[in-house]
C-alpha positions as CSV (number, residue, x, y, z in Angstrom):
1,M,123.2,26.9,20.0
2,T,119.6,27.9,19.3
3,E,118.1,29.8,22.1
4,R,114.8,28.3,23.3
5,R,112.3,31.1,23.7
6,M,110.0,31.1,26.8
7,P,106.3,31.4,26.0
8,R,105.3,34.9,26.7
9,V,102.0,35.6,28.4
10,L,100.6,39.1,29.0
11,V,98.3,39.2,32.0
12,V,95.6,41.9,32.2
13,A,94.2,41.7,35.7
14,G,93.8,43.3,39.1
15,S,96.3,43.0,42.0
16,D,95.4,41.0,45.1
17,S,97.0,42.3,48.2
18,G,96.7,38.9,49.8
19,G,98.6,37.3,47.0
20,G,96.3,34.4,46.3
21,A,94.4,35.6,43.2
22,G,94.7,38.2,40.5
23,V,97.9,39.1,38.9
24,Q,99.9,37.5,41.7
25,A,98.4,34.1,41.0
26,D,98.8,34.6,37.3
27,I,102.5,35.4,37.5
28,K,103.1,32.4,39.9
29,T,101.3,30.1,37.5
30,I,103.0,31.2,34.4
31,T,106.4,31.1,36.0
32,M,105.9,27.6,37.4
33,L,104.8,26.4,34.0
34,G,108.0,27.7,32.4
35,G,106.6,30.9,30.8
36,Y,107.4,34.6,31.0
37,A,104.7,36.8,32.6
38,A,104.2,40.5,31.8
39,S,101.3,42.4,33.2
40,A,98.8,45.3,32.8
41,I,97.3,46.1,36.2
42,T,93.6,47.0,36.0
43,A,93.0,47.7,39.7
44,V,94.5,47.6,43.2
45,T,92.4,45.6,45.6
46,V,92.4,45.7,49.4
47,Q,91.7,42.1,50.3
48,N,92.7,39.0,52.3
49,T,91.4,35.5,52.5
50,E,88.2,36.6,54.1
51,R,86.9,39.4,51.8
52,V,87.5,42.3,49.4
53,Y,87.5,45.5,51.5
54,A,88.1,48.0,48.7
55,V,88.9,48.3,45.0
56,H,90.9,51.2,43.5
57,P,90.7,51.1,39.7
58,V,93.7,52.1,37.5
59,P,92.7,54.8,35.0
60,P,91.6,53.0,31.8
61,A,94.1,54.9,29.6
62,I,96.9,53.7,31.8
63,V,95.6,50.1,31.5
64,G,95.6,50.4,27.7
65,E,99.1,52.0,27.6
66,Q,100.5,49.1,29.7
67,I,99.2,46.6,27.1
68,S,100.5,48.6,24.2
69,V,104.0,49.2,25.4
70,V,104.5,45.6,26.4
71,L,103.3,44.3,23.1
72,S,105.4,46.8,21.2
73,D,108.6,45.7,22.9
74,I,108.5,42.3,24.6
75,G,105.5,41.0,22.7
76,A,103.3,38.1,23.8
77,D,102.4,34.7,22.5
78,A,99.1,34.7,24.4
79,V,97.1,37.1,26.6
80,K,95.1,36.2,29.7
81,I,92.4,38.7,30.8
82,G,90.9,38.7,34.3
83,M,89.4,41.4,36.4
84,L,88.3,44.5,34.5
85,G,85.7,46.3,36.6
86,S,84.3,49.0,34.4
87,A,83.0,49.5,30.9
88,D,85.8,52.1,30.2
89,T,88.4,49.6,31.2
90,V,86.9,46.9,29.0
91,A,86.9,49.4,26.1
92,A,90.5,50.3,26.7
93,V,91.6,46.7,26.8
94,A,89.6,45.9,23.7
95,D,91.2,48.8,21.8
96,A,94.7,47.9,22.8
97,L,94.2,44.2,21.7
98,T,92.4,44.9,18.4
99,D,95.4,44.0,16.3
100,F,96.8,41.2,18.5
101,D,96.7,37.9,16.6
102,G,97.6,35.4,19.3
103,P,95.2,33.4,21.6
104,I,93.3,35.4,24.2
105,V,91.9,33.6,27.3
106,L,89.2,35.6,29.0
107,D,88.2,34.8,32.5
108,P,85.0,36.9,33.0
109,V,85.7,37.8,36.6
110,M,82.5,38.9,38.2
111,V,82.4,37.5,41.7
112,A,85.2,36.7,44.1
113,T,85.3,33.4,46.0
114,S,84.1,35.3,49.0
115,G,81.0,36.4,47.1
116,D,82.1,40.1,46.6
117,S,81.2,41.6,43.3
118,L,84.3,42.5,41.2
119,I,82.6,44.1,38.1
120,R,80.3,47.1,37.7
121,A,76.9,46.6,36.0
122,D,77.8,48.8,33.1
123,A,80.8,46.6,32.2
124,E,78.9,43.4,31.6
125,Q,77.3,44.5,28.3
126,S,80.6,45.9,27.2
127,L,82.3,42.7,28.1
128,K,79.8,40.8,25.9
129,T,80.1,43.1,22.9
130,R,83.7,44.3,22.9
131,L,86.0,41.7,24.5
132,I,84.3,38.3,24.2
133,P,84.4,38.5,20.4
134,L,88.2,38.9,20.6
135,A,88.7,35.9,22.8
136,S,89.9,32.4,21.8
137,L,88.4,31.0,25.0
138,I,86.2,32.2,27.9
139,T,86.3,30.4,31.2
140,P,83.2,31.3,33.3
141,N,82.1,29.5,36.4
142,L,78.4,28.6,36.8
143,P,77.3,31.9,38.5
144,E,79.2,33.9,35.8
145,A,77.6,31.8,33.1
146,E,74.2,32.6,34.4
147,R,75.0,36.3,34.3
148,L,76.3,36.0,30.7
149,L,73.2,34.0,29.6
150,G,70.7,36.0,31.7
151,A,69.1,32.7,32.9
152,E,69.4,30.1,35.6
153,I,71.4,27.0,34.7
154,T,69.9,23.6,35.3
155,E,71.8,21.6,32.8
156,P,75.5,22.6,32.6
157,E,76.1,20.9,29.3
158,D,73.2,22.7,27.6
159,A,74.6,25.9,29.2
160,A,78.0,25.4,27.7
161,K,76.4,24.8,24.3
162,A,74.3,27.9,24.7
163,L,77.3,30.1,25.6
164,Y,79.1,28.9,22.5
165,A,76.1,29.4,20.3
166,T,75.5,32.9,21.8
167,F,79.0,34.3,21.6
168,G,80.6,32.1,18.9
169,V,83.7,31.6,21.1
170,P,84.9,28.4,22.7
171,V,83.8,28.1,26.3
172,L,85.2,26.2,29.3
173,L,82.3,26.1,31.7
174,K,83.8,25.3,35.1
175,G,81.9,23.1,37.4
176,G,83.4,23.8,40.8
177,H,80.3,25.7,42.0
178,A,78.0,22.7,41.4
179,E,76.7,21.3,44.6
180,G,77.5,17.9,45.9
181,G,79.5,15.0,44.5
182,N,83.1,13.8,44.8
183,E,83.9,14.9,41.3
184,I,84.0,18.2,39.4
185,T,82.9,18.3,35.7
186,D,84.3,21.0,33.5
187,R,82.9,21.3,30.0
188,L,84.8,22.6,26.9
189,A,82.3,23.6,24.2
190,G,83.3,24.5,20.7
191,D,82.7,23.7,17.0
192,T,83.3,20.0,17.6
193,G,80.8,19.7,20.4
194,V,81.3,19.4,24.2
195,R,84.3,17.6,25.8
196,T,84.1,16.9,29.5
197,F,86.9,16.8,32.0
198,L,86.3,15.0,35.3
199,H,88.6,15.4,38.3
200,P,88.2,14.8,42.0
201,R,86.8,17.5,44.2
202,I,89.4,18.3,46.8
203,D,87.9,19.1,50.3
204,S,89.8,22.3,51.0
205,R,89.2,26.0,51.9
206,S,92.4,26.9,50.0
207,T,90.6,27.7,46.7
208,H,91.3,31.4,46.4
209,G,92.5,32.2,42.9
210,T,91.5,28.9,41.2
211,G,89.9,30.7,38.3
212,C,92.9,33.0,37.7
213,T,95.3,30.1,38.0
214,L,93.3,27.9,35.6
215,A,93.0,30.6,32.9
216,S,96.7,31.5,33.1
217,A,97.7,27.9,32.9
218,I,95.6,27.5,29.8
219,A,97.1,30.7,28.3
220,T,100.6,29.4,29.0
221,G,99.8,26.1,27.2
222,L,98.4,28.0,24.2
223,A,101.4,30.4,24.2
224,R,103.6,27.3,23.8
225,G,101.5,26.1,20.9
226,T,99.7,23.3,22.7
227,R,96.3,22.3,21.5
228,M,93.3,23.8,23.3
229,D,92.0,20.6,24.9
230,I,95.4,19.5,26.0
231,S,96.1,22.9,27.5
232,V,92.8,22.7,29.4
233,Q,93.6,19.2,30.7
234,K,97.1,20.2,31.9
235,A,95.7,23.4,33.5
236,I,93.1,21.5,35.5
237,A,95.8,19.1,36.7
238,F,98.0,22.1,37.8
239,V,95.1,23.7,39.7
240,S,94.3,20.4,41.5
241,A,98.0,20.0,42.5
242,A,98.2,23.6,43.7
243,I,95.1,23.1,45.9
244,A,96.6,19.9,47.3
245,A,99.8,21.8,48.1
246,A,98.2,24.8,49.7
247,P,100.2,26.3,52.7
248,G,97.0,26.8,54.8
249,F,97.4,30.6,55.2
250,G,94.5,32.8,56.4
251,A,91.2,32.3,58.1
252,G,89.0,32.4,55.0
253,H,89.5,31.0,51.4
254,G,93.2,30.6,51.5
255,P,95.8,30.7,48.7
256,M,97.0,27.7,46.8
257,G,100.5,26.4,46.8
258,H,101.7,27.3,43.3
259,A,105.4,27.1,44.3
260,N,104.9,23.6,45.8
261,V,103.8,22.0,42.5
262,R,106.9,20.1,41.4
263,E,105.5,18.5,38.3
264,A,104.5,21.8,36.6
265,G,105.1,21.0,32.9
């Protein structure tokens, strides 16, 4: 009998004490989608559904060593990168992944759902020059895209094209922060143009960790060998299902119901 190997995803991200976002959301997502999750923790955060109270960074050298020892033993079929925080951590992650030849999904985490900043100013330029060039896909939301472009976004499709032209890396520009409407439009920009993904906007306050979940779901699809656009489509469906299945915990932006999504494949 041939053993079927689980797709391995290495997550580089911060820890969320509330369990809704960060590495906790990543591990839940990868597990529900049939993958194996390993992790390199970049920071310990003190947070709940209402706000981020404190961030305690892990020393950059330790972040890099976590990546290196996992890759040298367990290996990975894809890497998902989330919260990094500082330029030194960005550099450590980039150095550790220089020789990795699998897909890398980079979620440029800059602002929490609550509005709290999750990245230092000195890290933004390092993110652009050191990590984005290594990525197979970046997944900014509209506020993050504005910071990456250094300009206000009025036409999201043009912004998606501009991000791809600027960085030379496929971009999934998420549309959840756009105001109004009953639908959300996400745009995947690459060398074949822009593909749009329309899905219903769910009226819910349980949206903490949507970006982490989406990026990890995409990474799991890519780790399995699924085509990029199909991985994106399935990941969007998983996030929507997890929001709909949310347990309703907390007084603020609550966690999603990853474990309640039955059709996870």
